[in-house]
Structure formats: structure tokens, C-alpha cells
C-alpha positions as CSV (number, residue, x, y, z in Angstrom):
1,X,7.2,-7.2,-30.1
2,X,3.7,-6.2,-29.0
3,X,3.3,-9.5,-27.3
4,X,6.5,-8.7,-25.2
5,X,5.1,-5.2,-24.4
6,X,1.8,-6.6,-23.3
7,X,3.5,-9.2,-21.0
8,X,5.6,-6.5,-19.3
9,X,2.7,-4.3,-18.9
10,X,0.7,-7.1,-17.3
11,X,3.5,-7.6,-14.8
12,X,4.3,-4.0,-14.0
13,X,0.7,-2.7,-13.4
14,X,0.0,-4.9,-10.5
15,X,3.6,-4.7,-9.0
16,X,3.3,-0.8,-9.1
17,X,0.0,-0.9,-7.4
18,X,1.2,-3.3,-4.6
19,X,4.1,-1.0,-4.2
20,X,1.9,2.0,-3.8
21,X,-0.2,0.1,-1.3
22,X,2.8,-1.0,0.8
23,X,5.2,1.9,0.5
24,X,3.2,4.4,2.8
25,X,2.8,2.0,5.6
26,X,3.1,3.8,8.9
27,X,6.3,3.3,10.9
28,X,5.6,3.0,14.5
29,X,7.9,5.0,16.8
30,X,9.4,3.9,20.1
31,X,7.1,4.7,23.0
32,X,8.2,4.8,26.7
33,X,6.8,2.1,28.9
34,X,4.6,2.8,31.7
35,X,2.2,5.5,30.3
36,X,-1.4,4.9,30.8
37,X,-3.9,6.8,28.7
38,X,-7.7,7.0,28.7
39,X,-9.9,9.4,26.7
40,X,-13.6,10.2,25.9
41,X,-15.4,12.2,23.2
42,X,-18.6,13.9,24.4
43,X,-18.4,11.8,27.5
44,X,-18.0,8.5,25.6
45,X,-15.1,6.3,26.1
46,X,-13.4,5.8,22.8
47,X,-11.6,2.6,23.8
48,X,-14.7,0.6,23.2
49,X,-15.3,1.7,19.6
50,X,-15.9,-1.1,17.2
51,X,-17.5,-1.8,13.7
52,X,-20.9,-2.2,15.4
53,X,-20.3,0.7,17.6
54,X,-18.0,3.2,15.8
55,X,-17.3,6.8,16.9
56,X,-19.5,9.0,14.6
57,X,-17.7,12.1,13.3
58,X,-19.8,14.9,11.8
59,X,-18.3,17.4,9.5
60,X,-18.0,20.9,11.0
61,X,-19.1,19.7,14.5
62,X,-17.3,20.3,17.8
63,X,-16.3,17.5,20.1
64,X,-15.5,18.0,23.8
65,X,-12.2,15.9,24.2
66,X,-11.1,14.7,27.8
67,X,-7.8,12.7,28.2
68,X,-6.3,11.3,31.3
69,X,-2.6,10.4,31.4
70,X,-0.6,8.7,34.1
71,X,3.1,8.8,34.0
72,X,4.5,5.5,35.5
73,X,8.0,6.0,34.5
74,X,11.0,7.5,36.6
75,X,11.2,10.7,34.5
76,X,9.1,13.7,33.8
77,X,6.9,13.3,30.8
78,X,6.2,16.3,28.5
79,X,3.3,16.3,26.2
80,X,3.3,18.8,23.2
81,X,0.4,17.9,20.9
82,X,-2.5,15.5,20.5
83,X,-3.5,14.0,17.1
84,X,-6.7,12.4,15.9
85,X,-6.1,10.7,12.7
86,X,-7.8,8.2,10.4
87,X,-5.7,5.9,8.1
88,X,-6.2,3.5,5.3
89,X,-3.4,1.4,3.9
90,X,-1.0,3.6,5.9
91,X,-2.3,6.8,4.2
92,X,-3.8,9.4,6.4
93,X,-7.1,10.6,5.1
94,X,-8.1,12.8,8.0
95,X,-6.0,14.3,10.8
96,X,-6.5,16.9,13.4
97,X,-3.7,18.1,15.6
98,X,-4.0,20.1,18.7
99,X,-1.1,21.7,20.4
100,X,-0.8,21.5,24.3
101,X,1.6,22.3,27.0
102,X,1.6,19.6,29.8
103,X,4.4,18.1,32.0
104,X,3.6,15.1,34.1
105,X,5.9,14.2,37.0
106,X,6.9,10.6,37.6
107,X,4.1,8.6,39.4
108,X,1.5,11.4,38.7
109,X,-1.5,11.8,36.6
110,X,-2.8,14.9,34.7
111,X,-5.8,15.5,32.5
112,X,-6.2,17.4,29.2
113,X,-9.5,19.0,28.1
114,X,-10.4,20.9,25.0
115,X,-12.7,21.5,22.1
116,X,-11.9,19.8,18.8
117,X,-13.5,21.4,15.6
118,X,-13.9,19.0,12.6
119,X,-13.6,21.7,10.1
120,X,-13.2,20.3,6.5
121,X,-13.9,16.8,7.4
122,X,-16.6,16.4,4.5
123,X,-13.8,16.9,2.0
124,X,-11.4,14.4,3.5
125,X,-13.0,11.1,4.1
126,X,-16.3,9.0,4.3
127,X,-17.2,5.6,5.6
128,X,-15.8,3.4,8.4
129,X,-12.1,4.3,8.8
130,X,-9.6,3.0,11.5
131,X,-7.5,5.5,13.3
132,X,-6.1,6.5,16.7
133,X,-5.9,9.3,19.3
134,X,-2.3,9.8,20.1
135,X,-0.3,12.1,22.3
136,X,3.1,13.3,21.3
137,X,6.2,14.2,23.4
138,X,8.7,17.0,23.1
139,X,10.8,14.8,20.7
140,X,7.8,14.3,18.4
141,X,7.4,10.6,19.3
142,X,4.0,9.2,20.3
143,X,4.1,8.3,24.0
144,X,0.7,6.8,24.0
145,X,-2.3,6.2,21.8
146,X,-5.7,4.6,21.6
147,X,-6.9,2.8,18.5
148,X,-10.5,3.5,17.4
149,X,-13.0,3.0,14.7
150,X,-14.7,6.1,13.2
151,X,-17.7,6.5,11.2
152,X,-17.1,9.6,9.1
153,X,-20.2,11.2,7.7
154,X,-18.2,13.0,4.9
155,X,-18.8,13.1,1.0
156,X,-18.2,10.6,-1.6
157,X,-16.2,13.3,-3.3
158,X,-13.7,13.6,-0.6
159,X,-10.2,12.6,-0.8
160,X,-10.9,9.1,0.2
161,X,-13.9,9.0,-2.1
162,X,-11.9,10.0,-5.0
163,X,-9.2,7.4,-4.1
164,X,-11.8,4.7,-4.3
165,X,-13.3,6.1,-7.7
166,X,-9.9,6.1,-9.3
167,X,-9.3,2.5,-8.2
168,X,-12.7,1.7,-9.8
169,X,-11.8,3.5,-13.1
170,X,-8.4,1.8,-13.4
171,X,-10.1,-1.6,-12.6
172,X,-12.6,-1.0,-15.3
173,X,-10.0,-0.2,-17.8
174,X,-8.0,-3.3,-17.0
175,X,-11.1,-5.5,-17.3
176,X,-12.0,-3.8,-20.6
177,X,-8.5,-4.5,-21.9
178,X,-8.5,-8.1,-20.8
179,X,-12.0,-8.6,-22.2
180,X,-11.0,-7.0,-25.6
181,X,-7.9,-9.2,-25.7
182,X,-10.1,-12.4,-25.1
183,X,-12.7,-11.4,-27.6
184,X,-10.0,-10.7,-30.2
185,X,-8.1,-14.0,-29.5
186,X,-5.1,-11.8,-28.5
187,X,-4.1,-13.5,-25.3
188,X,-0.6,-15.1,-25.4
189,X,-0.2,-18.8,-26.1
190,X,2.0,-18.9,-22.9
191,X,0.0,-19.8,-19.9
192,X,2.0,-17.6,-17.5
193,X,1.6,-14.6,-19.6
194,X,-2.3,-15.2,-19.9
195,X,-2.5,-15.6,-16.2
196,X,-0.4,-12.3,-15.7
197,X,-2.7,-10.6,-18.2
198,X,-5.6,-11.2,-15.9
199,X,-3.8,-10.5,-12.7
200,X,-4.3,-6.9,-12.8
201,X,-8.2,-6.9,-13.2
202,X,-8.3,-9.4,-10.4
203,X,-6.2,-7.2,-8.0
204,X,-8.4,-4.3,-8.8
205,X,-11.5,-6.2,-8.2
206,X,-10.3,-7.0,-4.7
207,X,-9.3,-3.4,-4.0
208,X,-12.5,-2.0,-5.2
209,X,-14.6,-4.5,-3.2
210,X,-12.8,-3.4,0.0
211,X,-13.2,0.3,-0.7
212,X,-16.9,-0.3,-1.4
213,X,-17.4,-2.2,1.9
214,X,-15.6,0.6,3.9
215,X,-17.9,3.4,2.3
216,X,-21.0,1.3,2.7
217,X,-19.9,0.8,6.4
218,X,-19.7,-3.0,6.3
219,X,-16.2,-3.1,7.8
220,X,-13.1,-1.1,8.7
221,X,-10.6,-1.3,5.9
222,X,-7.5,-2.3,7.7
223,X,-4.3,-3.1,5.6
224,X,-4.4,-6.9,6.3
225,X,-8.1,-7.2,5.0
226,X,-7.3,-5.0,1.9
227,X,-4.4,-7.1,0.9
228,X,-6.2,-10.4,1.7
229,X,-9.1,-9.5,-0.6
230,X,-6.8,-8.2,-3.2
231,X,-4.5,-11.1,-3.0
232,X,-7.4,-13.6,-3.3
233,X,-9.1,-12.1,-6.3
234,X,-5.8,-11.7,-8.0
235,X,-4.8,-15.3,-7.5
236,X,-8.2,-16.5,-8.9
237,X,-7.8,-14.2,-11.9
238,X,-4.3,-15.5,-12.5
239,X,-5.4,-19.1,-12.2
240,X,-8.4,-18.5,-14.5
241,X,-5.9,-17.1,-17.2
242,X,-3.4,-19.8,-16.6
243,X,-6.0,-22.6,-16.9
244,X,-7.8,-21.1,-19.9
245,X,-7.5,-22.9,-23.3
246,X,-4.8,-21.8,-25.7
247,X,-6.3,-19.1,-27.9
248,X,-6.6,-20.0,-31.7
249,X,-5.9,-17.5,-34.3
250,X,-8.8,-15.8,-36.1
251,X,-9.8,-17.3,-39.5
252,X,-9.2,-13.9,-41.1
253,X,-5.6,-14.1,-40.0
254,X,-5.4,-17.6,-41.6
255,X,-6.8,-16.3,-44.8
256,X,-4.4,-13.4,-44.9
257,X,-1.5,-15.7,-44.2
258,X,-2.5,-18.1,-47.0
259,X,-2.9,-15.2,-49.4
260,X,0.5,-13.9,-48.6
261,X,2.0,-17.4,-49.3
262,X,0.2,-17.8,-52.6
263,X,1.6,-14.2,-53.6
264,X,5.1,-15.1,-52.7
265,X,4.8,-18.6,-54.6
266,X,3.4,-16.6,-57.7
267,X,6.4,-14.2,-57.6
268,X,8.8,-16.9,-57.4
269,X,7.3,-18.9,-60.3
270,X,7.2,-15.7,-62.4
271,X,11.0,-15.0,-61.8
272,X,12.2,-18.5,-62.5
273,X,11.3,-18.8,-66.2
274,X,12.7,-15.2,-66.7
275,X,16.0,-16.0,-65.1
276,X,16.2,-19.3,-67.0
277,X,15.6,-17.5,-70.4
278,X,18.2,-15.0,-69.6
279,X,21.0,-17.7,-68.9
């Protein structure tokens, strides 16, 4: 019974984690064609941001934002708010929305200029994070956006930092559980179950590595890279478990089993003479 429970747990843990990663993936809204957008922060064009040249965001600082929009459609274009957001695995870890009132006639260009205060950024995220600056129309749909790479100088104890710490703790527990099972020869004799038992630690190792690379500012943790690393380490761990030798039972277990067998044999031998004399 315990072996079946362990097998179910080994399957459920990684499946739930993958669902948690894929469930919040952002759904892109329909965008009208023919809307051109350019923007700069403190005079810097944000369209050219990259891992080597990210947009540095300092907590509690103020940024001068300038946006140029051109309406190439045949209808007036209403702009109601502008969002600056940073996302990892579809989850928004920082977001700043600014309400605006702007209507752009067909074939015309207009500009937006305002100051953006990054209050509370230290408690939201840290490290390299991908995001976008998007403008939204009256219907709440994004009409244009510019992807960018941000270098957030926040705290490790931010929401994003605590997300990574939680991943590390869960991974450490999964590794400890698998190591204890190996040390006690408690892995299943079934190859598939052994592979599934090591799948969760492998998956966690990939996710923690991707988070560490983001906080250490080695790369931008987009969803494809996260899943690629997690999938690779999970596959390697599964193959290690699948190809591992079938565990042998402990000698103590063999001794206990022999002792139980001897006790049963003695009890049977004791009862037989008694039953024979009674007859």
C-alpha cells in the first residue's frame, strides 16, 4: 500500500508543478493592425534592450516616459492606459499602470509624456526579467506593445525572490526524500516507478537553476528556457532512476522474515501433536 502511495506521489508532484507553470500563461488579445509605437525612458529607446543592455529599474526612482503612436487604421484610436509589466512563466511580478486620455485620428500621430514612479519595486522583483510596455484602448485590449528586458534592482526577499526560494525548498525536500529512499533501499523494484521517483527532484533542479540564472543576471527567464531546462533535468533524472539497478532488500529484513517463518513453523509443529493426541 505504501509503495502505491509513493508511486502516486511521485507522479502527482511534477504534474501539479507543470500545471502551475503552464496555467497562468498570458493570453494575447487581438490587436488592430497598423498601429506603430515607439517609446523611450529617460531619453533611451527601449526597443533596443537585451540581456547585454537591459533597462535598469531602480526602486523608488522616477522615470520620464515618452511614447509616440501612429494610427495607420481607418478609424479613430482611443488610448486609455499604459502598462509597464515584467512577467516570468506568465506570472506578473511587477506592473505599473498609468491612466491616460488620448484619441488619435486616422493617419495621425500623437505623443504621450509622463513621469512614472517605481514605488514598491524593491518588494516585487529582482534580477533580469522580460516584460513589455503596452498601450490599451477603451475596450481594455492592448493596441500596441514593445517587448523589453529589464534589470530590476530589487530585493531577494521580494515576491519573485520568495518564489525562487520556495522552489529551492521544495526541490531540497524532494532530493532528501529520494536520497533517503535510496539509502534505505526503499526504491520500487519497478523501473518506471524508480524513474518517476527521481523525476520530481530533477524537475526542481532545472527550475531552481533557471531562477538562479535570472537573479544572477545571466539570462532572461522566458517560459521556453524555463521549460527546456526543467524538462532536460527531469528527463535525465528519470533515466537515472529507470536505469538504476534493482534495489536489494536489507539484510535485517531478511533476518526478520526468516525469524517469522521459524516462529510459524514452530507453532504448527506444536499444534500438530496436540491435535493428534486429542483425536
